[in-house]
C-alpha positions in Angstrom: -14.6 3.0 -10.3 -11.3 4.2 -11.8 -10.7 7.9 -11.6 -8.5 7.9 -14.7 -8.7 6.2 -18.0 -5.4 4.5 -19.1 -4.6 4.9 -22.7 -3.0 2.3 -24.8 -2.7 4.6 -27.7 -3.9 7.9 -29.2 -7.7 8.4 -29.6 -8.3 9.6 -33.1 -11.8 10.7 -32.2 -10.5 13.1 -29.5 -7.9 14.5 -32.0 -10.7 15.0 -34.5 -12.8 16.9 -31.9 -9.9 19.0 -30.9 -9.2 19.8 -34.6 -12.7 21.3 -34.8 -11.6 24.0 -32.4 -8.2 24.4 -34.2 -9.7 24.6 -37.7 -10.6 28.3 -37.6 -6.9 29.0 -37.1 -5.8 26.6 -39.8 -3.9 29.4 -41.7 -1.8 30.3 -38.6 -1.2 26.6 -37.8 0.1 26.1 -41.4 2.5 29.1 -40.9 3.6 27.6 -37.6 4.5 24.3 -39.2 6.3 26.1 -42.1 8.3 27.9 -39.5 9.0 24.6 -37.7 10.1 23.1 -41.0 12.4 26.0 -41.6 13.9 25.9 -38.1 14.4 22.1 -38.4 16.1 22.6 -41.8 18.5 25.2 -40.3 19.4 22.9 -37.4 20.1 20.0 -39.8 22.1 22.3 -42.1 24.4 23.8 -39.4 26.6 20.6 -39.0 26.8 20.3 -42.8 28.2 23.9 -42.9 30.8 22.9 -40.3 31.6 19.7 -42.3 32.1 21.7 -45.6 34.2 24.4 -43.8 36.5 21.8 -42.3 36.8 19.6 -45.4 37.0 22.3 -48.1 39.0 25.0 -46.3 40.4 24.1 -42.9 41.6 20.6 -43.8 41.7 21.2 -47.5 44.0 18.6 -49.2 44.5 16.7 -52.4 45.4 13.0 -52.9 48.1 12.1 -55.4 47.2 9.2 -57.7 49.5 7.4 -60.1 48.2 8.1 -63.6 46.9 5.0 -65.4 43.6 3.8 -67.0 42.0 2.8 -63.7 42.7 6.0 -61.9 41.5 8.0 -64.9 38.3 5.9 -65.0 37.6 6.3 -61.3 38.2 10.1 -61.3 36.4 10.8 -64.6 33.2 11.8 -62.7 35.3 14.4 -60.8 36.8 16.0 -63.9 35.9 19.5 -62.7 38.1 19.0 -59.6 40.8 16.7 -61.1 44.2 18.0 -61.9 46.5 16.0 -64.2 50.2 16.2 -64.8 52.5 14.0 -66.9 52.3 10.9 -64.7 50.1 12.0 -61.7 46.5 12.8 -60.9 45.6 15.2 -58.0 42.1 15.1 -56.6 40.4 16.6 -53.5 40.6 14.0 -50.7 37.0 14.4 -49.7 35.6 13.4 -53.1 36.4 9.7 -53.2 34.0 7.3 -51.5 35.2 4.5 -49.3 35.0 1.8 -51.9 37.0 3.9 -54.4 39.6 4.8 -51.8 40.1 1.2 -50.7 40.4 -0.1 -54.2 43.1 2.5 -55.2 44.9 1.9 -51.9 44.9 -1.9 -52.4 46.3 -1.4 -55.9 49.0 0.9 -54.5 47.7 3.7 -56.8 47.4 6.3 -54.0 50.5 7.8 -52.6 50.4 8.3 -48.8 51.3 12.0 -48.9 48.6 14.7 -49.0 49.1 18.0 -50.8 47.9 21.6 -50.6 47.3 23.4 -53.9 48.6 27.0 -54.4 47.2 28.8 -57.5 48.8 32.2 -56.7 52.4 32.1 -58.0 53.3 35.4 -56.2 52.5 33.8 -52.8 54.6 30.8 -53.8 57.5 33.0 -54.7 57.6 34.4 -51.2 58.3 30.9 -49.9 61.5 30.3 -52.0 63.6 30.8 -48.8 62.1 27.5 -47.5 63.3 25.5 -50.5 60.0 23.5 -50.6 59.5 20.4 -52.7 56.7 21.5 -55.0 54.9 19.7 -57.8 53.9 22.2 -60.5 51.0 21.8 -62.9 49.1 24.0 -65.3 46.4 24.6 -62.7 48.6 25.3 -59.7 51.5 24.1 -57.6 51.1 21.3 -55.0 53.0 21.4 -51.7 53.2 18.3 -49.6 51.8 18.7 -46.0 55.1 17.4 -44.7 56.8 20.4 -46.2 54.3 22.8 -44.6 56.0 22.4 -41.2 59.0 24.4 -42.6 56.8 27.5 -43.1 56.3 30.1 -40.4 52.8 30.8 -39.1 52.6 34.3 -40.7 53.6 32.9 -44.1 51.1 30.1 -43.8 48.4 32.7 -43.2 49.5 34.5 -46.3 49.6 31.3 -48.2 46.1 30.3 -47.1 44.5 33.7 -47.4 41.7 32.4 -49.6 40.9 29.6 -47.1 40.8 32.0 -44.2 38.5 34.2 -46.1 36.1 31.4 -46.8 36.2 30.3 -43.2 35.1 33.7 -42.2 32.3 33.7 -44.7 31.2 30.3 -43.4 31.3 31.5 -39.8 29.2 34.5 -40.8 26.8 32.2 -42.6 26.6 30.0 -39.5 25.9 33.0 -37.2 23.4 34.4 -39.7 21.4 31.1 -39.8 21.4 31.0 -36.0 19.9 34.5 -36.0 17.3 33.5 -38.6 16.5 30.4 -36.5 16.1 32.7 -33.5 13.6 34.9 -35.3 11.7 32.0 -36.8 11.6 30.3 -33.4 10.4 33.5 -31.7 7.6 33.9 -34.3 6.7 30.2 -34.0 6.5 30.4 -30.2 4.4 33.6 -30.2 2.0 32.3 -32.9 1.7 28.9 -31.2 0.9 30.6 -27.8 -1.7 32.9 -29.5 -3.3 30.0 -31.3 -3.3 27.7 -28.3 -4.8 30.4 -26.1 -7.5 31.2 -28.6 -8.3 27.5 -29.0 -8.5 27.1 -25.3 -10.6 30.2 -25.0 -13.0 28.9 -27.6 -13.1 25.5 -25.9 -13.8 27.0 -22.5 -16.5 29.3 -23.9 -18.2 26.4 -25.6 -18.0 24.3 -22.4 -19.4 27.1 -20.3 -22.2 27.7 -22.8 -22.9 23.9 -22.8 -23.0 23.8 -19.0 -25.3 26.7 -18.8 -27.7 24.9 -21.1 -27.9 21.8 -18.9 -30.8 21.2 -16.5 -30.7 21.5 -12.7 -30.8 17.7 -12.6 -27.3 17.5 -14.1 -25.9 19.9 -11.5 -27.6 18.0 -8.7 -25.8 14.9 -9.8 -22.3 16.4 -10.3 -20.1 18.1 -7.7 -19.3 21.7 -8.6 -15.6 21.2 -7.9 -15.4 18.5 -10.6 -17.0 20.8 -13.2 -14.7 23.7 -12.3 -11.8 21.3 -12.7 -13.0 20.5 -16.2 -13.0 24.2 -17.1 -9.6 25.0 -15.5 -7.1 22.2 -15.0 -8.3 20.0 -17.8 -8.3 22.8 -20.3 -4.8 23.9 -19.2 -3.6 20.3 -19.7 -4.8 20.5 -23.3 -3.0 23.8 -23.7 0.3 22.2 -22.6 -0.3 19.4 -25.1 -0.7 22.0 -27.9 2.4 24.0 -27.0 4.8 21.3 -25.5 3.8 18.1 -27.3 2.4 18.8 -30.8 4.8 21.5 -31.8 8.0 20.0 -30.5 7.1 16.5 -31.4 6.5 17.6 -35.0 9.8 19.4 -34.9 11.6 16.4 -33.4 10.1 14.1 -36.1 11.3 16.3 -38.9 14.8 16.6 -37.4 15.1 12.8 -36.8 14.0 12.0 -40.4 16.3 14.7 -41.8 19.3 13.5 -39.8 18.8 9.9 -40.9 18.7 10.9 -44.5 21.8 13.2 -44.2 24.0 10.8 -42.3 23.2 8.1 -44.8 24.4 10.3 -47.6 27.5 11.4 -45.7 28.6 7.9 -44.9 26.5 4.8 -45.4 29.0 2.7 -43.3 28.9 5.0 -40.2 25.2 5.5 -40.5 24.7 1.7 -40.2 25.8 2.1 -36.5 22.8 4.4 -35.9 20.4 2.3 -37.9 21.4 -0.8 -35.8 20.6 1.2 -32.6 17.2 2.4 -33.8 15.4 -1.0 -33.1 17.0 -0.9 -29.6 15.6 2.6 -29.0 12.2 1.6 -30.3 12.1 -1.4 -27.9 13.2 0.8 -25.0 10.5 3.4 -25.8 7.8 0.7 -26.1 8.6 -0.8 -22.7 8.9 2.7 -21.1 5.5 3.9 -22.4 3.9 0.6 -21.3 5.1 0.7 -17.7 5.0 4.5 -17.5 1.3 4.4 -18.5 0.5 2.0 -15.8 2.5 3.9 -13.2 0.9 7.2 -14.3 -2.6 5.7 -13.8 -1.7 4.5 -10.3 -0.4 8.0 -9.4 -3.5 9.7 -10.7 -5.8 7.3 -8.8 -3.7 7.7 -5.6 -3.7 11.5 -6.0 -7.5 11.6 -6.4 -7.9 9.7 -3.1 -5.6 12.1 -1.4 -7.5 15.1 -2.7 -10.8 13.5 -1.8 -9.7 12.8 1.8 -8.2 16.3 2.3 -11.4 17.9 1.0 -13.6 15.8 3.2 -11.3 16.3 6.3 -10.9 20.0 5.9 -14.7 20.5 5.3 -15.5 18.4 8.4 -12.7 19.7 10.7 -15.3 21.0 13.2 -16.7 17.5 13.7 -13.2 15.9 13.8 -12.2 18.3 16.6 -15.5 18.0 18.4 -15.3 14.2 18.6 -11.5 14.1 19.1 -10.8 12.3 15.9 -7.6 14.1 15.0 -5.4 11.1 15.7 -7.6 8.7 13.6 -7.7 11.2 10.7 -3.9 11.5 10.8 -3.6 7.6 10.7 -6.0 7.4 7.8 -4.1 10.0 5.9 -0.8 8.3 6.5 -2.2 5.2 4.8 -3.5 7.1 1.8 -0.4 9.2 1.7 1.8 6.1 1.8 -0.1 4.7 -1.1 0.5 8.0 -3.0 4.2 7.9 -2.0 4.6 4.4 -3.3 2.9 5.2 -6.6 5.2 8.1 -7.1 8.3 6.1 -6.2 7.2 3.4 -8.7 6.9 6.1 -11.4 10.3 7.6 -10.4 11.9 4.2 -10.6 10.7 3.8 -14.2 12.1 7.2 -15.1 15.3 6.5 -13.2 15.9 3.4 -15.4 14.8 4.9 -18.7 16.9 8.1 -18.7 20.2 6.5 -17.7 19.6 3.8 -20.3 19.1 6.4 -23.0 22.3 8.2 -21.7 24.3 4.9 -22.0 22.9 4.3 -25.4 23.8 7.8 -26.6 27.3 7.5 -25.2 27.7 4.1 -26.7 26.7 5.4 -30.1 29.0 8.4 -29.7 31.9 6.3 -28.7 31.4 3.9 -31.6 31.1 6.7 -34.1 34.3 8.3 -32.8 36.2 5.0 -32.9 35.1 3.9 -36.4 35.0 7.4 -37.7 38.5 8.1 -36.3 39.8 5.0 -38.1 38.1 6.1 -41.3 39.7 9.6 -41.0 43.2 8.2 -40.4 42.8 5.7 -43.2 41.5 8.3 -45.6 38.1 6.6 -45.9 36.1 9.6 -44.6 37.0 13.3 -44.0 37.4 14.9 -40.6 34.4 17.2 -41.4 32.2 14.1 -41.9 33.2 12.8 -38.4 32.5 16.2 -36.8 29.1 16.3 -38.5 28.3 12.8 -37.3 29.1 13.7 -33.7 26.8 16.8 -33.9 24.0 14.7 -35.4 24.3 12.1 -32.6 23.7 14.8 -30.0 20.7 16.1 -32.0 19.3 12.6 -32.6 19.2 11.7 -28.9 17.8 15.0 -27.6 14.2 14.2 -28.5 14.4 10.8 -26.9 15.6 12.4 -23.7 12.5 14.7 -23.8 10.1 11.8 -24.6 9.4 10.9 -21.0 8.3 14.4 -20.0 6.2 14.8 -23.1 4.6 11.4 -22.7 3.4 12.4 -19.2 1.9 15.6 -20.6 0.3 13.6 -23.4 -1.2 11.1 -20.9 -2.6 13.9 -18.8 -4.0 15.8 -21.8 -5.7 12.7 -23.3 -7.3 12.0 -19.9 -8.4 15.6 -19.7 -9.7 15.5 -23.3 -11.7 12.4 -22.5 -13.4 14.1 -19.5 -14.0 17.3 -21.4 -15.7 15.7 -24.4 -17.7 13.3 -22.2 -19.0 16.5 -20.5 -19.9 17.8 -24.0 -21.9 14.6 -24.6 -24.1 15.3 -21.7 -27.5 16.0 -23.1 -29.6 16.6 -20.0 -31.0 19.8 -21.4 -34.3 21.6 -21.4 -34.6 22.6 -25.1 -36.6 25.5 -26.6 -38.9 24.4 -29.4 -37.9 25.1 -32.9 -41.1 27.0 -33.6 -42.0 28.6 -30.2 -45.4 30.0 -29.5 -46.1 33.4 -27.9 -49.2 34.5 -26.0 -51.4 37.2 -27.5 -51.1 39.2 -24.3 -48.9 38.9 -21.2 -51.3 38.5 -18.3 -49.6 36.1 -15.9 -52.2 33.3 -15.8 -50.8 30.0 -14.6 -52.5 26.6 -14.9 -51.3 23.2 -13.8 -53.3 20.3 -15.3 -52.9 16.9 -13.7 -49.1 17.4 -13.3 -46.9 14.6 -11.9 -43.1 14.6 -11.5 -40.4 12.1 -10.5 -36.8 12.8 -9.8 -36.3 9.0 -9.6 -38.3 6.6 -11.6 -41.2 5.2 -9.5 -40.9 7.9 -6.7 -43.4 10.6 -7.4 -42.6 14.0 -5.8 -45.7 15.6 -7.4 -48.8 13.5 -7.9 -51.5 14.8 -10.3 -51.5 18.4 -9.1 -54.0 20.8 -10.7 -54.6 24.5 -9.9 -55.0 27.9 -11.5 -53.5 31.2 -10.6 -55.4 34.0 -12.2 -53.7 37.3 -13.4 -52.8 39.5 -10.4 -53.9 36.8 -8.0 -51.6 36.0 -5.0 -51.4 32.4 -3.9 -49.3 30.5 -1.4 -48.2 26.9 -1.0 -47.6 25.5 2.5 -46.8 22.1 3.8 -44.1 20.1 5.6 -40.6 19.7 4.2 -40.6 17.3 1.3 -44.2 18.0 0.4 -43.2 19.1 -3.2 -43.6 22.9 -2.9 -40.2 23.9 -4.3 -40.5 21.3 -7.1 -43.6 23.1 -8.3 -41.5 26.2 -8.8 -38.8 24.3 -10.6 -41.5 22.9 -12.9 -43.0 26.3 -13.4 -39.7 27.9 -14.5 -39.1 24.8 -16.6 -35.9 23.7 -14.8 -37.5 20.3 -15.2 -40.3 19.0 -17.4 -43.3 17.2 -15.8 -43.5 13.4 -16.1 -47.2 13.7 -16.7 -49.7 16.5 -17.4 -49.0 20.0 -18.7 -48.3 23.5 -17.4 -49.7 26.5 -19.2 -49.0 30.2 -18.9 -51.4 32.5 -20.6 -52.9 29.5 -22.3 -49.6 28.2 -23.9 -47.9 25.0 -22.8 -44.4 25.7 -21.3 -42.9 23.2 -23.7 -44.1 25.3 -26.6 -42.6 28.6 -25.3 -39.1 30.0 -25.9 -37.1 29.5 -22.7 -35.8 33.0 -22.5 -39.2 34.5 -23.1 -40.7 32.1 -20.5 -38.2 33.0 -17.8 -38.6 36.7 -18.4 -42.1 36.3 -17.0 -40.7 35.6 -13.5 -39.0 37.4 -10.7 -37.6 34.9 -8.2 -36.5 35.3 -4.6 -35.1 32.2 -3.0 -34.6 31.3 0.6 -30.8 31.3 0.4 -30.0 34.6 -1.5 -27.0 34.2 -3.8 -24.8 37.3 -4.0 -22.4 37.6 -7.0 -18.9 39.1 -6.8 -19.2 42.8 -7.4 -21.0 45.8 -5.9 -24.6 46.1 -4.7 -25.6 47.8 -7.9 -24.5 44.8 -10.0 -26.3 42.4 -7.6 -29.5 44.4 -8.2 -29.5 45.0 -11.9 -27.5 41.9 -13.1 -26.5 43.3 -16.4 -30.0 44.6 -17.2 -30.1 48.1 -18.7 -31.6 50.1 -15.9 -31.0 53.7 -15.1 -29.6 54.4 -11.6 -32.6 56.5 -10.5 -34.9 53.6 -11.5 -32.7 51.1 -9.5 -32.8 53.4 -6.5 -36.6 53.7 -6.8 -36.9 49.9 -6.7 -34.6 49.7 -3.7 -36.7 52.3 -1.8 -39.9 50.5 -2.7 -38.6 47.3 -1.0 -37.1 49.1 2.0 -33.5 48.4 0.9 -32.4 51.9 0.2 -32.0 53.1 3.8 -29.4 50.5 4.8 -27.6 50.8 1.4 -27.4 54.5 1.8 -25.7 54.1 5.2 -22.9 52.0 3.7 -19.6 53.8 2.9 -19.8 53.5 -0.9 -23.6 53.1 -1.0 -24.6 51.2 -4.1 -21.0 50.8 -5.2 -20.1 49.0 -1.9 -18.4 45.8 -2.7 -20.1 42.6 -1.6 -17.8 40.1 -0.1 -17.8 36.4 -1.0 -21.3 35.0 -0.4 -22.5 38.3 0.9 -20.9 37.7 4.3 -20.6 41.4 5.0 -24.4 41.8 4.8 -27.0 40.4 7.2 -29.5 37.7 6.0 -32.3 40.3 6.0 -30.2 42.8 4.0 -29.4 40.2 1.4 -33.1 39.3 1.1 -34.1 43.0 0.7 -31.5 43.2 -2.2 -33.0 40.1 -3.7 -36.4 41.8 -3.6 -35.0 44.8 -5.4 -33.3 42.4 -7.9 -36.6 40.7 -8.6 -38.5 44.0 -9.0 -35.8 45.4 -11.3 -36.7 42.7 -13.8 -40.3 44.0 -13.8 -41.7 40.5 -13.8 -45.3 39.6 -14.6 -45.2 36.7 -12.1 -43.4 36.9 -8.8 -42.1 33.7 -7.0 -41.0 33.8 -3.4 -39.5 30.5 -2.3 -39.2 30.4 1.5 -38.2 34.1 1.2 -38.9 34.9 4.9 -37.8 31.6 6.5 -34.5 32.9 7.9 -34.8 36.6 8.5 -33.6 38.3 11.6 -36.1 40.1 13.8 -34.7 43.6 13.1 -35.7 43.5 9.5 -38.7 41.2 9.6 -41.2 44.1 9.4 -39.3 45.7 6.5 -39.3 42.4 4.6 -43.0 41.7 5.2 -43.8 45.2 4.1 -41.7 44.7 1.0 -43.5 41.5 0.1 -46.9 43.1 0.4 -45.8 45.9 -2.0 -44.1 43.8 -4.7 -47.0 41.3 -4.8 -49.4 44.0 -5.8 -50.3 44.3 -9.5 -48.8 40.9 -10.6 -49.4 37.2 -10.2 -47.6 36.0 -7.1 -46.7 32.6 -5.7 -45.2 32.3 -2.3 -43.8 29.2 -0.6 -43.5 29.6 3.1 -43.0 27.8 6.4 -44.0 30.9 8.4 -47.8 30.9 8.0 -48.0 34.4 9.5 -46.4 35.9 6.4 -49.0 34.5 3.9 -52.3 35.1 5.7 -53.3 38.0 3.4 -52.8 36.1 0.1 -55.9 35.4 -2.1 -55.6 31.6 -1.9 -53.5 29.0 0.0 -52.8 25.5 -1.3 -51.9 23.0 1.4 -49.6 20.2 0.1 -48.9 16.8 1.6 -46.8 14.1 0.0 -46.9 15.6 -3.4 -50.7 16.3 -3.5 -52.9 19.3 -2.8 -55.0 18.3 0.2 -56.6 21.6 1.1 -57.5 24.9 -0.7 -58.8 28.2 0.5 -57.8 31.5 2.2 -56.5 31.7 5.7 -59.9 32.0 7.4 -61.5 29.2 5.4 -58.7 26.8 6.1 -58.7 27.5 9.8 -62.4 26.9 9.9 -62.0 23.6 8.2 -59.8 22.4 11.2 -57.8 20.2 8.9 -54.1 19.9 8.0 -53.6 23.6 7.7 -55.1 24.3 11.1 -52.7 21.7 12.6 -49.7 23.4 11.0 -50.9 26.8 12.2 -51.6 25.7 15.8 -48.1 24.0 15.9 -46.4 27.3 14.8 -48.6 29.4 17.1 -47.8 27.3 20.1 -44.1 27.2 19.1 -43.9 31.0 19.0 
């Protein structure tokens, strides 16, 4: 079976399901995309500011045209900028498009010299010493650029004071936009982080809530480590997709579309070079994602095998060392590790080809733009500012393509994680509360099994037509060999499973008709293996129930737990280490008795509660059991028959059926199955 699903595309259903968690934050997401749009717009605008600053002020120049009908006709649409004299027309050099420029050049209507206009006559008077050749018009004087070489740098600064002033303003505008972009980017990153964390929090909470609603059957089939991975690693992969893929991909798409529109308006001829390269880039991306997807899948499968082997080997290290299998384990790992190494090298090879190819393509595009753009600048077809803008846009255009490989990996991982998470949401192995639950008139604790049968696997009965009654305040015990079905009865009673046949009633109401929370509040449960939660002893007793400290201590004293707790350094606030390893088995069971009693249950269930106690606390535990079984219905499951001799009734089970019933004396007198069990334990002890 494959550990990972390989995606040929994006699954719309998964995106729709993810959107259900993002919808409550739709307003914030809209603001984020507005900010992205603004940031993208600023980034596209910056090269245009540079272009205008260069063309209009740094390289500001006029072309001189011979006055005739054709030049008048061509320049009529630039009347606001055109300057006419007796036999000449002056027009800013950046206004004419390529076709107009070539037509005028071919007809010898453009003179090769470029001119600088000076509108301030006082500044021009200061340059009389240079005896410049100047063409005067009613809108200003034109100085050939060839004459500008005669002027000293200080005088040029004076002459071009207005241009320098505008350059400073453009520089301030450029810096201002960068600061605005920084602020917008900061807000976008913070808002995206908040939204993504909130979405992941909601997703995790829903997943935990869903898991807690599933039956024990589901947890028996699925390893805990796999479920923890769904809640941690897989959800984190989705967070990366939100922050690193969605946002930046949207930003990149806006920038790419914006750049393509801008460069086409700047120069349709130069932009053709980019448009020719786009199909090449699309083909490269297609082949990359195709082979990268396959390589990614092989890496994930190989990694899963490595993790599985390491988990199994580390867990079984005792056996490996005992049977001297270290060498074989190392050889096995080398084979699995080599497979993982080869899968990674295959993936690296694909990346090693893709990135340099994109580099070569970007340099080719840049070199081609510089060559043809340079020719255009020298020939007067385009301005220097246009060429500079094109170079900036080339760098901006290829940046998202460089990042594509990394984001594609994140997307692949996130889609696989999404698939696993939502498959888990589709699990419906639940025990449901009825829509209209029934409640007993009085809580007495009467239990009745009517012809109950149960199968974990179809055709294999674990419980076979079992019937019995536990009256209020009656104590009963179930005994039998391992696998007889004793613990299954408890699982059915607490409705962790529903019976295959028959029905179970508490206080006259079928369990299926009762609210689950109400039903389980009936019971106090003490298991053979006591589970201790992270926290102190107090928390492990009350488990979030609202119980006063004096009441808790009273319960602990009642079950003989207070004495050993009081000897601890921090008493009830003493921290319990993982799994309760700093407490003995008997101490943990005494805490479990206090925990069960703190719930004040009407029915007490003891499942093998005395099967693994140490001799030091055996008396204390047996005394505690006698105390807490008084005044409530009690069911005990035990291997040690000595601990249940005083109960009102004993049910003997064999292969899923009740084969004998009675108290201890009655069952011994019958000399049946119970008597054999008792003699075996008596002789053994």
